[in-house]
N, C-alpha and C positions, 0 to 999 in steps of 0.2 A: 910669375903668377901673382894675381891680385888677391890678397887675403883679407882686405878690409871689408868685403861683403858688398862693395859698391857695384852697381850694374855696369856692365861693359858699355862702350859707346854704341855698339850694334844693338844692344838691348834697349838703350834709350831711344834710338831711332825707331825701333819697332814699336815701342810704347806710344810714340807720338803719331804713328800712322793710324788713321781711323780704321776701324773694322769695316769689312765689306758689308756686313749686315747693317751697320749704321748708315752707310751710304745709301743702301737700298731703302731704308726707312725714311731718310731725309728726302730722297727723290720721290718716294711715294707720298710723303706729306706735302711736298710742293705740287705734286700732280693732282691731289684731291681738290684744292680750290679751283684749279683750272677746269677739272671735270664738272664741278658744280656750276661754274660760270657758263660752261658750254651747254649744260642741260637747261639752264635758265634762258639762254639765247635761242634754243631750238624752237620754243613756243613763245610767241609774243602775245601774251594774254590780253594786254590792253587793246592791241589791234584786233584780236579775235572777237572781243566783246563789242567793240565799236562796229565791226562788220556785221555781227549778229544783229545788233539793234537796227543798223541802217537797212539791212536786207529785210528785216521784219516790217519796218515802217513803210518802206517803198513798195514791197510786195503787197502788203495789206491795202495800201492806198490805190495802187494800180489795179489790183483785182476788183476792188469796189467800183472804181471808175469804169473798168472794162465791162463789168456786169451790168451797170446801170446805163452806160452810153450805148453799148453794142446791141442792147435789146431793142432799140428804136431805129437802127440803121438798116439799109437794104442789103441784099446779099452781095452786091458788087463792092460796096464800101467795106463790108466785113472781110471779103476776100483780100482786098488790098491791105487792110490792117494786118491780117494774118501773114501775108508775104513780107510786109515791112518788118515785123518783129522777128520773123525767122531770119531774114537777112541781117538785121541788127545784131541778133545773138551770134550769128556766124562771124560777123566782122569783129566783134569784141573778143570772141574766142580765139580768132586768128591773131589779134594783137597781144592777147595774154600769153599765147604760146610763143610768139616771136620775141617778146621781151625776156623770156627765160632762155631762149635758144641763142640769142645774139651775144657777141662779145664786144667789149668796149675799145678794142684796138683801133678800129677804123675811126671811131668818134674822137679818140684822143688826138689823132693827127688832125682831124677836122677842127677840133676845138683850139689846137695850137695855131691853126691858120685863121681862127676867128670866123669860121663858117657859121652862119645863123642856123640855130637849131641843134648844133652839136652838143652844147652844154646841157640843153634840155634832155637830149637823148641819153647823155651820161647820167643825169639825175634819175631818169626812168630805169635805167639798167641797175643803178645802185640800189633802187628800191624794187627790184624785179619781183620778189615774192608777193609784196603788197599790191603791186600793179597787176600781176597775174591773178591774184585772188579777187581783186575788184572786177577785172574784165571777165574772167571765166566764171566766177561764182555769183557775184552780186548781180551784174548786168545779165549774165547768162540765166540765172534763176528767174529774174524778173521777166525776161523775154520768154522763158519757158512757161511761166504762169499765164502771161497774157496770151501767148500762142495757144495754150490749151483751152483757155476760156473762149477765145475767138473761134477756135476750131469747133467747139461744141455749139456755139451760136450759129456758125455758118452751116453746120450739119443739120440743125433743127430747121433753119430757114429753107435749106435745100429740100428737106423732107416735106415741109408744108407747101412749098411752091410746086413741086412735082409729084405730090401725093405718094411719097416714098416712105418705106418703113423707117421710123426714126432711129430705132436701135441699130439697124444695119448701116444707116447713114452716118451715125456718130462713130461706129466702129471703123468704117472705111476712111472717113476724114481724119480720124485720130491716127490710123496706121500710116496714111499718106504724109501727114504732118511730121510724125516721128521719124519716118524714113528719110524725108527731105532734110530735116534738121541734122540728123546723125551723118548722113551722106555728105552734106555740104560742109559740116564741121571737119570731117575727115579730109576733105580736099583743102580746106583752109589751113589745117595743121601742116600738111605737106608744103603748102605755099609759104607758111610762116618759117619753117625750117630752112627752105631753100632761099628765101628772099627776106630774111628777118631784119637785116640791117637797113634795107630800103623801106620796109614797112615802118620800123621804129623812127627812121629819119622823117618819113612823111607825116607820121603822127606828131613828131616833135615840131615840125613846121606849123602844123595846125594849132598846137598848143601855144606856140610863140605868137600866133596871130591874136590870141586872146590874152595871154600872159607874157609880156616881154621878158626876155632873159635878164635884163638889168634888174628886174624886181627880184628874181631868184638869186642873183649875185649879191644884192644888197642884204637879203635875208641871211645868206651864208656868212657874210662878213660880220653881221651882228652876233 
């Protein structure tokens, strides 16, 4: 028996083992900064403010132009302007849905084979939330504003031309425009989910026509 009062070897080992509570505390402390960083990454305030300003300026300008220009056009021109902006909104909504639905597996293999447009597609997918926000919200809102203005002008011109009640005319044209927009966007979303990779590749080829991929690569290297 040891009578010198020194701790046994087993007691020394036990003293060196950290308490389970200390482990939990250290793990929690390590996890707190990660959670804070994750919360900061959820909302990109810089991008949100830029989009807010951009949407306001473009929507304000396009609304003013549509109000001033469409007032002097005939009913046929107003009709084609309305159809154009409805289709434009549907196309961009389809692209915005496709970029969120597609995966980068196909484009990784295409980029390895140096297929033109593959690296641009990967860049779009890497920034999918921003691209989707721009296509669905910015362009979509602008097209919605112009479509609504054009619809009102078209309805008033129709009521003047055919001596029809203006209130009923605006009501009917607004309902038709809204139903066409929502219905076509629903079809576009289904197409985006089914053929997302082909849509994004086609958009990437169009972008490459205006912005060569070597410019994007040189920016990345810098």
